[in-house]
PyMOL Python script that loads the backbone (N, CA, C, O; Angstrom):
from pymol import cmd

cmd.read_pdbstr("""\
ATOM      1  N   MET A   1       0.840  -1.189   0.000  1.00  0.00           N
ATOM      2  CA  MET A   1       0.000   0.000   0.000  1.00  0.00           C
ATOM      3  C   MET A   1       0.879   1.244   0.000  1.00  0.00           C
ATOM      4  O   MET A   1       2.023   1.209   0.454  1.00  0.00           O
ATOM      5  N   ALA A   2       0.342   2.327  -0.505  1.00  0.00           N
ATOM      6  CA  ALA A   2       1.089   3.567  -0.633  1.00  0.00           C
ATOM      7  C   ALA A   2       1.260   4.252   0.720  1.00  0.00           C
ATOM      8  O   ALA A   2       0.578   3.910   1.687  1.00  0.00           O
ATOM      9  N   ASP A   3       2.169   5.215   0.783  1.00  0.00           N
ATOM     10  CA  ASP A   3       2.428   5.972   2.007  1.00  0.00           C
ATOM     11  C   ASP A   3       1.215   6.804   2.392  1.00  0.00           C
ATOM     12  O   ASP A   3       0.296   6.993   1.595  1.00  0.00           O
ATOM     13  N   SER A   4       1.225   7.302   3.632  1.00  0.00           N
ATOM     14  CA  SER A   4       0.080   8.060   4.135  1.00  0.00           C
ATOM     15  C   SER A   4      -0.186   9.338   3.337  1.00  0.00           C
ATOM     16  O   SER A   4      -1.319   9.818   3.321  1.00  0.00           O
ATOM     17  N   GLY A   5       0.831   9.902   2.674  1.00  0.00           N
ATOM     18  CA  GLY A   5       0.633  11.083   1.845  1.00  0.00           C
ATOM     19  C   GLY A   5      -0.083  10.764   0.553  1.00  0.00           C
ATOM     20  O   GLY A   5      -0.591  11.655  -0.127  1.00  0.00           O
ATOM     21  N   ASP A   6      -0.122   9.490   0.221  1.00  0.00           N
ATOM     22  CA  ASP A   6      -0.789   9.048  -0.988  1.00  0.00           C
ATOM     23  C   ASP A   6      -2.205   8.580  -0.650  1.00  0.00           C
ATOM     24  O   ASP A   6      -2.663   8.692   0.488  1.00  0.00           O
ATOM     25  N   LEU A   7      -2.859   8.072  -1.636  1.00  0.00           N
ATOM     26  CA  LEU A   7      -4.220   7.584  -1.485  1.00  0.00           C
ATOM     27  C   LEU A   7      -4.273   6.369  -0.557  1.00  0.00           C
ATOM     28  O   LEU A   7      -3.465   5.451  -0.696  1.00  0.00           O
ATOM     29  N   ALA A   8      -5.198   6.356   0.369  1.00  0.00           N
ATOM     30  CA  ALA A   8      -5.460   5.180   1.195  1.00  0.00           C
ATOM     31  C   ALA A   8      -6.452   4.296   0.443  1.00  0.00           C
ATOM     32  O   ALA A   8      -7.167   4.777  -0.435  1.00  0.00           O
ATOM     33  N   CYS A   9      -6.498   3.015   0.780  1.00  0.00           N
ATOM     34  CA  CYS A   9      -7.393   2.079   0.098  1.00  0.00           C
ATOM     35  C   CYS A   9      -8.853   2.544   0.150  1.00  0.00           C
ATOM     36  O   CYS A   9      -9.560   2.458  -0.854  1.00  0.00           O
ATOM     37  N   GLN A  10      -9.304   3.025   1.285  1.00  0.00           N
ATOM     38  CA  GLN A  10     -10.692   3.470   1.412  1.00  0.00           C
ATOM     39  C   GLN A  10     -10.979   4.634   0.462  1.00  0.00           C
ATOM     40  O   GLN A  10     -12.026   4.662  -0.185  1.00  0.00           O
ATOM     41  N   GLU A  11     -10.070   5.574   0.378  1.00  0.00           N
ATOM     42  CA  GLU A  11     -10.256   6.703  -0.533  1.00  0.00           C
ATOM     43  C   GLU A  11     -10.240   6.223  -1.984  1.00  0.00           C
ATOM     44  O   GLU A  11     -11.004   6.711  -2.817  1.00  0.00           O
ATOM     45  N   PHE A  12      -9.360   5.261  -2.277  1.00  0.00           N
ATOM     46  CA  PHE A  12      -9.288   4.661  -3.600  1.00  0.00           C
ATOM     47  C   PHE A  12     -10.660   4.117  -4.012  1.00  0.00           C
ATOM     48  O   PHE A  12     -11.147   4.405  -5.105  1.00  0.00           O
ATOM     49  N   VAL A  13     -11.273   3.332  -3.130  1.00  0.00           N
ATOM     50  CA  VAL A  13     -12.579   2.730  -3.398  1.00  0.00           C
ATOM     51  C   VAL A  13     -13.622   3.819  -3.640  1.00  0.00           C
ATOM     52  O   VAL A  13     -14.463   3.688  -4.529  1.00  0.00           O
ATOM     53  N   GLU A  14     -13.570   4.876  -2.862  1.00  0.00           N
ATOM     54  CA  GLU A  14     -14.531   5.969  -3.007  1.00  0.00           C
ATOM     55  C   GLU A  14     -14.358   6.706  -4.332  1.00  0.00           C
ATOM     56  O   GLU A  14     -15.318   7.285  -4.842  1.00  0.00           O
ATOM     57  N   LEU A  15     -13.152   6.692  -4.898  1.00  0.00           N
ATOM     58  CA  LEU A  15     -12.864   7.437  -6.122  1.00  0.00           C
ATOM     59  C   LEU A  15     -12.889   6.592  -7.389  1.00  0.00           C
ATOM     60  O   LEU A  15     -12.733   7.129  -8.486  1.00  0.00           O
ATOM     61  N   VAL A  16     -13.082   5.289  -7.262  1.00  0.00           N
ATOM     62  CA  VAL A  16     -12.942   4.416  -8.421  1.00  0.00           C
ATOM     63  C   VAL A  16     -13.927   4.758  -9.539  1.00  0.00           C
ATOM     64  O   VAL A  16     -13.559   4.691 -10.712  1.00  0.00           O
ATOM     65  N   THR A  17     -15.152   5.119  -9.214  1.00  0.00           N
ATOM     66  CA  THR A  17     -16.125   5.478 -10.255  1.00  0.00           C
ATOM     67  C   THR A  17     -15.678   6.722 -11.005  1.00  0.00           C
ATOM     68  O   THR A  17     -15.735   6.776 -12.234  1.00  0.00           O
ATOM     69  N   GLU A  18     -15.238   7.711 -10.260  1.00  0.00           N
ATOM     70  CA  GLU A  18     -14.741   8.948 -10.883  1.00  0.00           C
ATOM     71  C   GLU A  18     -13.575   8.634 -11.827  1.00  0.00           C
ATOM     72  O   GLU A  18     -13.496   9.184 -12.925  1.00  0.00           O
ATOM     73  N   TYR A  19     -12.684   7.759 -11.400  1.00  0.00           N
ATOM     74  CA  TYR A  19     -11.539   7.354 -12.228  1.00  0.00           C
ATOM     75  C   TYR A  19     -12.009   6.651 -13.504  1.00  0.00           C
ATOM     76  O   TYR A  19     -11.564   6.989 -14.600  1.00  0.00           O
ATOM     77  N   LEU A  20     -12.898   5.683 -13.362  1.00  0.00           N
ATOM     78  CA  LEU A  20     -13.359   4.916 -14.515  1.00  0.00           C
ATOM     79  C   LEU A  20     -14.161   5.765 -15.500  1.00  0.00           C
ATOM     80  O   LEU A  20     -14.219   5.451 -16.689  1.00  0.00           O
ATOM     81  N   GLU A  21     -14.773   6.830 -15.012  1.00  0.00           N
ATOM     82  CA  GLU A  21     -15.524   7.730 -15.890  1.00  0.00           C
ATOM     83  C   GLU A  21     -14.642   8.819 -16.505  1.00  0.00           C
ATOM     84  O   GLU A  21     -15.118   9.628 -17.301  1.00  0.00           O
ATOM     85  N   GLY A  22     -13.354   8.839 -16.135  1.00  0.00           N
ATOM     86  CA  GLY A  22     -12.439   9.838 -16.674  1.00  0.00           C
ATOM     87  C   GLY A  22     -12.714  11.235 -16.162  1.00  0.00           C
ATOM     88  O   GLY A  22     -12.407  12.216 -16.840  1.00  0.00           O
ATOM     89  N   ALA A  23     -13.293  11.342 -14.965  1.00  0.00           N
ATOM     90  CA  ALA A  23     -13.699  12.631 -14.417  1.00  0.00           C
ATOM     91  C   ALA A  23     -12.725  13.151 -13.361  1.00  0.00           C
ATOM     92  O   ALA A  23     -13.050  14.092 -12.637  1.00  0.00           O
ATOM     93  N   MET A  24     -11.558  12.564 -13.266  1.00  0.00           N
ATOM     94  CA  MET A  24     -10.577  12.939 -12.246  1.00  0.00           C
ATOM     95  C   MET A  24      -9.615  13.997 -12.768  1.00  0.00           C
ATOM     96  O   MET A  24      -9.275  14.018 -13.951  1.00  0.00           O
ATOM     97  N   SER A  25      -9.189  14.860 -11.881  1.00  0.00           N
ATOM     98  CA  SER A  25      -8.178  15.842 -12.260  1.00  0.00           C
ATOM     99  C   SER A  25      -6.861  15.099 -12.530  1.00  0.00           C
ATOM    100  O   SER A  25      -6.682  13.978 -12.056  1.00  0.00           O
ATOM    101  N   PRO A  26      -5.949  15.706 -13.277  1.00  0.00           N
ATOM    102  CA  PRO A  26      -4.663  15.060 -13.523  1.00  0.00           C
ATOM    103  C   PRO A  26      -3.904  14.733 -12.225  1.00  0.00           C
ATOM    104  O   PRO A  26      -3.242  13.699 -12.143  1.00  0.00           O
ATOM    105  N   THR A  27      -3.996  15.595 -11.230  1.00  0.00           N
ATOM    106  CA  THR A  27      -3.317  15.352  -9.951  1.00  0.00           C
ATOM    107  C   THR A  27      -3.913  14.143  -9.241  1.00  0.00           C
ATOM    108  O   THR A  27      -3.181  13.271  -8.775  1.00  0.00           O
ATOM    109  N   GLU A  28      -5.253  14.089  -9.157  1.00  0.00           N
ATOM    110  CA  GLU A  28      -5.914  12.950  -8.516  1.00  0.00           C
ATOM    111  C   GLU A  28      -5.664  11.671  -9.303  1.00  0.00           C
ATOM    112  O   GLU A  28      -5.465  10.609  -8.713  1.00  0.00           O
ATOM    113  N   SER A  29      -5.673  11.763 -10.613  1.00  0.00           N
ATOM    114  CA  SER A  29      -5.420  10.597 -11.453  1.00  0.00           C
ATOM    115  C   SER A  29      -4.012  10.047 -11.212  1.00  0.00           C
ATOM    116  O   SER A  29      -3.815   8.832 -11.197  1.00  0.00           O
ATOM    117  N   ALA A  30      -3.047  10.926 -11.026  1.00  0.00           N
ATOM    118  CA  ALA A  30      -1.665  10.500 -10.740  1.00  0.00           C
ATOM    119  C   ALA A  30      -1.598   9.810  -9.377  1.00  0.00           C
ATOM    120  O   ALA A  30      -0.924   8.788  -9.240  1.00  0.00           O
ATOM    121  N   ARG A  31      -2.286  10.354  -8.366  1.00  0.00           N
ATOM    122  CA  ARG A  31      -2.330   9.712  -7.046  1.00  0.00           C
ATOM    123  C   ARG A  31      -2.980   8.336  -7.133  1.00  0.00           C
ATOM    124  O   ARG A  31      -2.523   7.374  -6.516  1.00  0.00           O
ATOM    125  N   PHE A  32      -4.049   8.264  -7.908  1.00  0.00           N
ATOM    126  CA  PHE A  32      -4.776   7.018  -8.094  1.00  0.00           C
ATOM    127  C   PHE A  32      -3.865   5.978  -8.747  1.00  0.00           C
ATOM    128  O   PHE A  32      -3.778   4.844  -8.275  1.00  0.00           O
ATOM    129  N   ALA A  33      -3.189   6.360  -9.824  1.00  0.00           N
ATOM    130  CA  ALA A  33      -2.290   5.455 -10.541  1.00  0.00           C
ATOM    131  C   ALA A  33      -1.126   5.008  -9.657  1.00  0.00           C
ATOM    132  O   ALA A  33      -0.713   3.850  -9.717  1.00  0.00           O
ATOM    133  N   ALA A  34      -0.597   5.912  -8.844  1.00  0.00           N
ATOM    134  CA  ALA A  34       0.496   5.555  -7.936  1.00  0.00           C
ATOM    135  C   ALA A  34       0.034   4.527  -6.914  1.00  0.00           C
ATOM    136  O   ALA A  34       0.785   3.617  -6.561  1.00  0.00           O
ATOM    137  N   HIS A  35      -1.180   4.666  -6.445  1.00  0.00           N
ATOM    138  CA  HIS A  35      -1.705   3.706  -5.474  1.00  0.00           C
ATOM    139  C   HIS A  35      -1.880   2.335  -6.130  1.00  0.00           C
ATOM    140  O   HIS A  35      -1.507   1.316  -5.549  1.00  0.00           O
ATOM    141  N   VAL A  36      -2.442   2.310  -7.332  1.00  0.00           N
ATOM    142  CA  VAL A  36      -2.644   1.050  -8.047  1.00  0.00           C
ATOM    143  C   VAL A  36      -1.305   0.342  -8.269  1.00  0.00           C
ATOM    144  O   VAL A  36      -1.223  -0.883  -8.182  1.00  0.00           O
ATOM    145  N   ALA A  37      -0.281   1.104  -8.550  1.00  0.00           N
ATOM    146  CA  ALA A  37       1.035   0.520  -8.807  1.00  0.00           C
ATOM    147  C   ALA A  37       1.619  -0.139  -7.565  1.00  0.00           C
ATOM    148  O   ALA A  37       2.539  -0.952  -7.660  1.00  0.00           O
ATOM    149  N   ASP A  38       1.081   0.214  -6.397  1.00  0.00           N
ATOM    150  CA  ASP A  38       1.683  -0.233  -5.139  1.00  0.00           C
ATOM    151  C   ASP A  38       0.745  -1.056  -4.256  1.00  0.00           C
ATOM    152  O   ASP A  38       1.127  -1.418  -3.143  1.00  0.00           O
ATOM    153  N   CYS A  39      -0.471  -1.363  -4.718  1.00  0.00           N
ATOM    154  CA  CYS A  39      -1.443  -2.040  -3.850  1.00  0.00           C
ATOM    155  C   CYS A  39      -2.178  -3.144  -4.611  1.00  0.00           C
ATOM    156  O   CYS A  39      -3.053  -2.866  -5.432  1.00  0.00           O
ATOM    157  N   ASP A  40      -1.821  -4.380  -4.336  1.00  0.00           N
ATOM    158  CA  ASP A  40      -2.456  -5.515  -5.005  1.00  0.00           C
ATOM    159  C   ASP A  40      -3.948  -5.608  -4.707  1.00  0.00           C
ATOM    160  O   ASP A  40      -4.725  -6.008  -5.574  1.00  0.00           O
ATOM    161  N   TYR A  41      -4.358  -5.243  -3.489  1.00  0.00           N
ATOM    162  CA  TYR A  41      -5.783  -5.273  -3.132  1.00  0.00           C
ATOM    163  C   TYR A  41      -6.580  -4.359  -4.061  1.00  0.00           C
ATOM    164  O   TYR A  41      -7.639  -4.745  -4.556  1.00  0.00           O
ATOM    165  N   CYS A  42      -6.086  -3.181  -4.290  1.00  0.00           N
ATOM    166  CA  CYS A  42      -6.829  -2.216  -5.098  1.00  0.00           C
ATOM    167  C   CYS A  42      -6.752  -2.542  -6.587  1.00  0.00           C
ATOM    168  O   CYS A  42      -7.677  -2.217  -7.332  1.00  0.00           O
ATOM    169  N   VAL A  43      -5.681  -3.168  -7.031  1.00  0.00           N
ATOM    170  CA  VAL A  43      -5.614  -3.653  -8.413  1.00  0.00           C
ATOM    171  C   VAL A  43      -6.737  -4.660  -8.640  1.00  0.00           C
ATOM    172  O   VAL A  43      -7.441  -4.605  -9.649  1.00  0.00           O
ATOM    173  N   GLU A  44      -6.894  -5.569  -7.699  1.00  0.00           N
ATOM    174  CA  GLU A  44      -7.950  -6.581  -7.791  1.00  0.00           C
ATOM    175  C   GLU A  44      -9.328  -5.922  -7.761  1.00  0.00           C
ATOM    176  O   GLU A  44     -10.216  -6.309  -8.520  1.00  0.00           O
ATOM    177  N   TYR A  45      -9.507  -4.938  -6.897  1.00  0.00           N
ATOM    178  CA  TYR A  45     -10.788  -4.235  -6.801  1.00  0.00           C
ATOM    179  C   TYR A  45     -11.091  -3.505  -8.109  1.00  0.00           C
ATOM    180  O   TYR A  45     -12.217  -3.564  -8.603  1.00  0.00           O
ATOM    181  N   LEU A  46     -10.108  -2.825  -8.668  1.00  0.00           N
ATOM    182  CA  LEU A  46     -10.289  -2.090  -9.915  1.00  0.00           C
ATOM    183  C   LEU A  46     -10.648  -3.049 -11.049  1.00  0.00           C
ATOM    184  O   LEU A  46     -11.545  -2.762 -11.843  1.00  0.00           O
ATOM    185  N   ASP A  47      -9.958  -4.180 -11.130  1.00  0.00           N
ATOM    186  CA  ASP A  47     -10.280  -5.189 -12.148  1.00  0.00           C
ATOM    187  C   ASP A  47     -11.708  -5.699 -11.979  1.00  0.00           C
ATOM    188  O   ASP A  47     -12.426  -5.881 -12.961  1.00  0.00           O
ATOM    189  N   LEU A  48     -12.115  -5.927 -10.737  1.00  0.00           N
ATOM    190  CA  LEU A  48     -13.468  -6.404 -10.456  1.00  0.00           C
ATOM    191  C   LEU A  48     -14.512  -5.368 -10.873  1.00  0.00           C
ATOM    192  O   LEU A  48     -15.551  -5.720 -11.432  1.00  0.00           O
ATOM    193  N   MET A  49     -14.240  -4.107 -10.604  1.00  0.00           N
ATOM    194  CA  MET A  49     -15.190  -3.055 -10.994  1.00  0.00           C
ATOM    195  C   MET A  49     -15.293  -2.964 -12.517  1.00  0.00           C
ATOM    196  O   MET A  49     -16.389  -2.793 -13.051  1.00  0.00           O
ATOM    197  N   ARG A  50     -14.170  -3.076 -13.216  1.00  0.00           N
ATOM    198  CA  ARG A  50     -14.201  -3.046 -14.691  1.00  0.00           C
ATOM    199  C   ARG A  50     -15.008  -4.224 -15.236  1.00  0.00           C
ATOM    200  O   ARG A  50     -15.806  -4.053 -16.157  1.00  0.00           O
ATOM    201  N   LEU A  51     -14.807  -5.406 -14.678  1.00  0.00           N
ATOM    202  CA  LEU A  51     -15.543  -6.589 -15.100  1.00  0.00           C
ATOM    203  C   LEU A  51     -17.037  -6.418 -14.815  1.00  0.00           C
ATOM    204  O   LEU A  51     -17.872  -6.746 -15.658  1.00  0.00           O
ATOM    205  N   THR A  52     -17.365  -5.917 -13.655  1.00  0.00           N
ATOM    206  CA  THR A  52     -18.767  -5.694 -13.280  1.00  0.00           C
ATOM    207  C   THR A  52     -19.442  -4.734 -14.248  1.00  0.00           C
ATOM    208  O   THR A  52     -20.564  -4.981 -14.690  1.00  0.00           O
ATOM    209  N   ILE A  53     -18.776  -3.664 -14.570  1.00  0.00           N
ATOM    210  CA  ILE A  53     -19.329  -2.677 -15.503  1.00  0.00           C
ATOM    211  C   ILE A  53     -19.508  -3.294 -16.883  1.00  0.00           C
ATOM    212  O   ILE A  53     -20.528  -3.079 -17.537  1.00  0.00           O
ATOM    213  N   ARG A  54     -18.511  -4.065 -17.326  1.00  0.00           N
ATOM    214  CA  ARG A  54     -18.592  -4.682 -18.647  1.00  0.00           C
ATOM    215  C   ARG A  54     -19.770  -5.665 -18.720  1.00  0.00           C
ATOM    216  O   ARG A  54     -20.504  -5.686 -19.708  1.00  0.00           O
ATOM    217  N   ILE A  55     -19.945  -6.467 -17.683  1.00  0.00           N
ATOM    218  CA  ILE A  55     -21.015  -7.472 -17.688  1.00  0.00           C
ATOM    219  C   ILE A  55     -22.381  -6.836 -17.458  1.00  0.00           C
ATOM    220  O   ILE A  55     -23.317  -7.073 -18.222  1.00  0.00           O
ATOM    221  N   LEU A  56     -22.493  -6.037 -16.416  1.00  0.00           N
ATOM    222  CA  LEU A  56     -23.790  -5.474 -16.058  1.00  0.00           C
ATOM    223  C   LEU A  56     -24.169  -4.257 -16.884  1.00  0.00           C
ATOM    224  O   LEU A  56     -25.343  -3.892 -16.954  1.00  0.00           O
ATOM    225  N   GLY A  57     -23.194  -3.633 -17.504  1.00  0.00           N
ATOM    226  CA  GLY A  57     -23.474  -2.455 -18.314  1.00  0.00           C
ATOM    227  C   GLY A  57     -24.340  -2.756 -19.520  1.00  0.00           C
ATOM    228  O   GLY A  57     -24.937  -1.848 -20.098  1.00  0.00           O
ATOM    229  N   SER A  58     -24.416  -4.023 -19.908  1.00  0.00           N
ATOM    230  CA  SER A  58     -25.214  -4.382 -21.070  1.00  0.00           C
ATOM    231  C   SER A  58     -26.634  -4.808 -20.693  1.00  0.00           C
ATOM    232  O   SER A  58     -27.433  -5.126 -21.574  1.00  0.00           O
ATOM    233  N   ILE A  59     -26.953  -4.817 -19.415  1.00  0.00           N
ATOM    234  CA  ILE A  59     -28.288  -5.210 -18.962  1.00  0.00           C
ATOM    235  C   ILE A  59     -29.152  -3.967 -18.814  1.00  0.00           C
ATOM    236  O   ILE A  59     -28.785  -3.023 -18.114  1.00  0.00           O
ATOM    237  N   GLY A  60     -30.289  -3.975 -19.471  1.00  0.00           N
ATOM    238  CA  GLY A  60     -31.221  -2.863 -19.359  1.00  0.00           C
ATOM    239  C   GLY A  60     -32.128  -3.022 -18.153  1.00  0.00           C
ATOM    240  O   GLY A  60     -32.362  -4.137 -17.688  1.00  0.00           O
ATOM    241  N   GLU A  61     -32.633  -1.917 -17.651  1.00  0.00           N
ATOM    242  CA  GLU A  61     -33.517  -1.958 -16.480  1.00  0.00           C
ATOM    243  C   GLU A  61     -34.738  -2.820 -16.744  1.00  0.00           C
ATOM    244  O   GLU A  61     -35.243  -3.482 -15.837  1.00  0.00           O
ATOM    245  N   ASP A  62     -35.214  -2.814 -17.985  1.00  0.00           N
ATOM    246  CA  ASP A  62     -36.393  -3.609 -18.324  1.00  0.00           C
ATOM    247  C   ASP A  62     -36.112  -5.110 -18.322  1.00  0.00           C
ATOM    248  O   ASP A  62     -37.046  -5.907 -18.397  1.00  0.00           O
ATOM    249  N   GLN A  63     -34.856  -5.504 -18.240  1.00  0.00           N
ATOM    250  CA  GLN A  63     -34.484  -6.918 -18.205  1.00  0.00           C
ATOM    251  C   GLN A  63     -34.416  -7.462 -16.772  1.00  0.00           C
ATOM    252  O   GLN A  63     -34.182  -8.655 -16.574  1.00  0.00           O
ATOM    253  N   ILE A  64     -34.616  -6.612 -15.793  1.00  0.00           N
ATOM    254  CA  ILE A  64     -34.558  -7.027 -14.389  1.00  0.00           C
ATOM    255  C   ILE A  64     -35.978  -7.080 -13.842  1.00  0.00           C
ATOM    256  O   ILE A  64     -36.728  -6.108 -13.937  1.00  0.00           O
ATOM    257  N   ALA A  65     -36.337  -8.219 -13.270  1.00  0.00           N
ATOM    258  CA  ALA A  65     -37.667  -8.362 -12.683  1.00  0.00           C
ATOM    259  C   ALA A  65     -37.835  -7.339 -11.562  1.00  0.00           C
ATOM    260  O   ALA A  65     -36.887  -7.081 -10.820  1.00  0.00           O
ATOM    261  N   PRO A  66     -39.030  -6.751 -11.427  1.00  0.00           N
ATOM    262  CA  PRO A  66     -39.253  -5.717 -10.412  1.00  0.00           C
ATOM    263  C   PRO A  66     -38.860  -6.145  -8.995  1.00  0.00           C
ATOM    264  O   PRO A  66     -38.283  -5.348  -8.256  1.00  0.00           O
ATOM    265  N   ASP A  67     -39.160  -7.385  -8.605  1.00  0.00           N
ATOM    266  CA  ASP A  67     -38.805  -7.823  -7.257  1.00  0.00           C
ATOM    267  C   ASP A  67     -37.295  -7.975  -7.101  1.00  0.00           C
ATOM    268  O   ASP A  67     -36.751  -7.700  -6.031  1.00  0.00           O
ATOM    269  N   SER A  68     -36.619  -8.411  -8.158  1.00  0.00           N
ATOM    270  CA  SER A  68     -35.156  -8.517  -8.116  1.00  0.00           C
ATOM    271  C   SER A  68     -34.523  -7.130  -8.031  1.00  0.00           C
ATOM    272  O   SER A  68     -33.559  -6.922  -7.294  1.00  0.00           O
ATOM    273  N   ARG A  69     -35.071  -6.191  -8.787  1.00  0.00           N
ATOM    274  CA  ARG A  69     -34.557  -4.813  -8.750  1.00  0.00           C
ATOM    275  C   ARG A  69     -34.705  -4.231  -7.346  1.00  0.00           C
ATOM    276  O   ARG A  69     -33.782  -3.601  -6.830  1.00  0.00           O
ATOM    277  N   ALA A  70     -35.865  -4.444  -6.734  1.00  0.00           N
ATOM    278  CA  ALA A  70     -36.109  -3.920  -5.384  1.00  0.00           C
ATOM    279  C   ALA A  70     -35.133  -4.531  -4.380  1.00  0.00           C
ATOM    280  O   ALA A  70     -34.595  -3.821  -3.530  1.00  0.00           O
ATOM    281  N   ARG A  71     -34.902  -5.845  -4.474  1.00  0.00           N
ATOM    282  CA  ARG A  71     -33.948  -6.504  -3.556  1.00  0.00           C
ATOM    283  C   ARG A  71     -32.530  -6.008  -3.780  1.00  0.00           C
ATOM    284  O   ARG A  71     -31.783  -5.795  -2.825  1.00  0.00           O
ATOM    285  N   LEU A  72     -32.160  -5.824  -5.036  1.00  0.00           N
ATOM    286  CA  LEU A  72     -30.817  -5.329  -5.357  1.00  0.00           C
ATOM    287  C   LEU A  72     -30.603  -3.920  -4.805  1.00  0.00           C
ATOM    288  O   LEU A  72     -29.576  -3.637  -4.188  1.00  0.00           O
ATOM    289  N   LEU A  73     -31.564  -3.052  -5.027  1.00  0.00           N
ATOM    290  CA  LEU A  73     -31.453  -1.687  -4.504  1.00  0.00           C
ATOM    291  C   LEU A  73     -31.404  -1.677  -2.981  1.00  0.00           C
ATOM    292  O   LEU A  73     -30.651  -0.901  -2.393  1.00  0.00           O
ATOM    293  N   ALA A  74     -32.194  -2.523  -2.341  1.00  0.00           N
ATOM    294  CA  ALA A  74     -32.177  -2.610  -0.872  1.00  0.00           C
ATOM    295  C   ALA A  74     -30.822  -3.106  -0.381  1.00  0.00           C
ATOM    296  O   ALA A  74     -30.311  -2.631   0.632  1.00  0.00           O
ATOM    297  N   SER A  75     -30.247  -4.058  -1.100  1.00  0.00           N
ATOM    298  CA  SER A  75     -28.926  -4.585  -0.710  1.00  0.00           C
ATOM    299  C   SER A  75     -27.870  -3.490  -0.739  1.00  0.00           C
ATOM    300  O   SER A  75     -27.065  -3.380   0.186  1.00  0.00           O
ATOM    301  N   PHE A  76     -27.868  -2.681  -1.791  1.00  0.00           N
ATOM    302  CA  PHE A  76     -26.884  -1.607  -1.876  1.00  0.00           C
ATOM    303  C   PHE A  76     -27.156  -0.517  -0.848  1.00  0.00           C
ATOM    304  O   PHE A  76     -26.223   0.060  -0.289  1.00  0.00           O
ATOM    305  N   ARG A  77     -28.404  -0.243  -0.603  1.00  0.00           N
ATOM    306  CA  ARG A  77     -28.770   0.785   0.363  1.00  0.00           C
ATOM    307  C   ARG A  77     -28.307   0.395   1.773  1.00  0.00           C
ATOM    308  O   ARG A  77     -27.866   1.246   2.545  1.00  0.00           O
ATOM    309  N   ASP A  78     -28.411  -0.885   2.096  1.00  0.00           N
ATOM    310  CA  ASP A  78     -28.085  -1.370   3.436  1.00  0.00           C
ATOM    311  C   ASP A  78     -26.678  -1.945   3.563  1.00  0.00           C
ATOM    312  O   ASP A  78     -26.290  -2.364   4.653  1.00  0.00           O
ATOM    313  N   TRP A  79     -25.905  -1.977   2.481  1.00  0.00           N
ATOM    314  CA  TRP A  79     -24.603  -2.634   2.473  1.00  0.00           C
ATOM    315  C   TRP A  79     -23.577  -1.905   3.335  1.00  0.00           C
ATOM    316  O   TRP A  79     -23.443  -0.682   3.283  1.00  0.00           O
ATOM    317  N   LYS A  80     -22.865  -2.688   4.121  1.00  0.00           N
ATOM    318  CA  LYS A  80     -21.741  -2.182   4.905  1.00  0.00           C
ATOM    319  C   LYS A  80     -20.665  -3.265   4.832  1.00  0.00           C
ATOM    320  O   LYS A  80     -20.967  -4.440   5.041  1.00  0.00           O
ATOM    321  N   PRO A  81     -19.422  -2.894   4.542  1.00  0.00           N
ATOM    322  CA  PRO A  81     -18.379  -3.913   4.425  1.00  0.00           C
ATOM    323  C   PRO A  81     -18.103  -4.580   5.777  1.00  0.00           C
ATOM    324  O   PRO A  81     -18.159  -3.933   6.822  1.00  0.00           O
ATOM    325  N   SER A  82     -17.811  -5.859   5.741  1.00  0.00           N
ATOM    326  CA  SER A  82     -17.423  -6.538   6.972  1.00  0.00           C
ATOM    327  C   SER A  82     -15.958  -6.228   7.255  1.00  0.00           C
ATOM    328  O   SER A  82     -15.184  -6.033   6.319  1.00  0.00           O
ATOM    329  N   PRO A  83     -15.568  -6.179   8.502  1.00  0.00           N
ATOM    330  CA  PRO A  83     -14.163  -5.858   8.841  1.00  0.00           C
ATOM    331  C   PRO A  83     -13.186  -6.810   8.167  1.00  0.00           C
ATOM    332  O   PRO A  83     -12.091  -6.392   7.789  1.00  0.00           O
ATOM    333  N   SER A  84     -13.549  -8.076   8.007  1.00  0.00           N
ATOM    334  CA  SER A  84     -12.637  -9.043   7.402  1.00  0.00           C
ATOM    335  C   SER A  84     -12.481  -8.838   5.896  1.00  0.00           C
ATOM    336  O   SER A  84     -11.499  -9.298   5.314  1.00  0.00           O
ATOM    337  N   ALA A  85     -13.437  -8.151   5.252  1.00  0.00           N
ATOM    338  CA  ALA A  85     -13.361  -7.917   3.809  1.00  0.00           C
ATOM    339  C   ALA A  85     -12.614  -6.644   3.471  1.00  0.00           C
ATOM    340  O   ALA A  85     -12.342  -6.387   2.298  1.00  0.00           O
ATOM    341  N   THR A  86     -12.279  -5.854   4.451  1.00  0.00           N
ATOM    342  CA  THR A  86     -11.617  -4.576   4.222  1.00  0.00           C
ATOM    343  C   THR A  86     -10.110  -4.786   4.136  1.00  0.00           C
ATOM    344  O   THR A  86      -9.516  -5.359   5.050  1.00  0.00           O
ATOM    345  N   PRO A  87      -9.469  -4.324   3.033  1.00  0.00           N
ATOM    346  CA  PRO A  87      -8.019  -4.462   2.942  1.00  0.00           C
ATOM    347  C   PRO A  87      -7.326  -3.611   3.992  1.00  0.00           C
ATOM    348  O   PRO A  87      -7.892  -2.620   4.454  1.00  0.00           O
ATOM    349  N   PRO A  88      -6.128  -3.973   4.371  1.00  0.00           N
ATOM    350  CA  PRO A  88      -5.416  -3.154   5.375  1.00  0.00           C
ATOM    351  C   PRO A  88      -5.164  -1.758   4.839  1.00  0.00           C
ATOM    352  O   PRO A  88      -4.821  -1.587   3.669  1.00  0.00           O
ATOM    353  N   ILE A  89      -5.331  -0.776   5.682  1.00  0.00           N
ATOM    354  CA  ILE A  89      -5.127   0.627   5.273  1.00  0.00           C
ATOM    355  C   ILE A  89      -3.877   1.158   5.892  1.00  0.00           C
ATOM    356  O   ILE A  89      -3.525   2.317   5.675  1.00  0.00           O
TER     357      ILE A  89
END
""", "prot")
cmd.dss("prot")
cmd.show_as("cartoon", "prot")
cmd.util.cbc("prot")
cmd.orient("prot")
């Protein structure tokens, strides 16, 4: 993991969408890239997010059953990471 002056894993996770959408400033993008170069946990997370977007990005809202959509939204609304799933910071 990167030094304390660099991005922490938690901040990395919070910024991953902004990074993938190309909405990051050059300075933030450099911090993000430096963290990825030094943190295997976040490399894996970034790869997983890219895969998720590629797979789920092709599914339209009309292809999801209403009850499944409601359960999915509730899961994200109530989701909290377990301490054991959190990479060391």
